[in-house]
N, C-alpha and C positions, 0 to 999 in steps of 0.2 A: 249266700255263699255261691261262689262261682262252681260251674260244672266241672268236675273233675275230667281229665282226658280218659278216653276208653284205653284200657290195657290190651296189648295184642293178644293175651291170653283168654280175653272175655269169650264166652261161648255164644253170646248174642250181642247185639247192639241196642243202643238207647232207643233208637227210632222204631224198632221191632216191638220192644216193650211197651212204649207209648201207644203204638197201634193197637196191640193186643188189649191193653187196658182202656182204649178209646180216650186217651188223653192228648190234648193239643201240643204241638211242638213248642218249646219255650215255656211250658208250665213251671211252677214254683217248685216242684218236686224233683226236677231233673237231676240235681246234685245228689240227692239221696238215692235216687234210682240207679245212677251210675255207679255209686259206692256199692249198693247191693248186687248189682250185675257182677261187678269185679270180685267182691266177696264170695258170692255163691259159685261163680265159675271156678275160682280157686278151690273151693270146698269140694266141689264135684271132681275136679282133676285129682285131688289128693285122695279122696274116698275111693275113686275107682282104680287109683294107681296108673293112670293113663297119661304119665308125664309126657309120653312120646307125642301126644296130640299137640303139645306146644313146640315140639322140636321142629326146627326148620333146617333140613340138612340137604345139601346138594350131593347128588350121586352121578357118578360118571362109570358107564359100563362099557367094557371093552370085550368084545366077542371076536372069536376066530371063525372063519368060514367064508363062504361066498354069499354074502348078503345078508 
């Protein structure tokens, strides 16, 4: 199975998980690990109701004053 691409909402990355588990890069479990990372990340965000973690919003502030 090809390794799925990381989701931008993932709370960690495959390389970090492989390092923590002391697995070599390119191991046979990469596809499964990536699916777990994405699934657990989604569950954590939903459980904590921190949907704003994933929001990327540009903000422009305009202030009055001298400096």
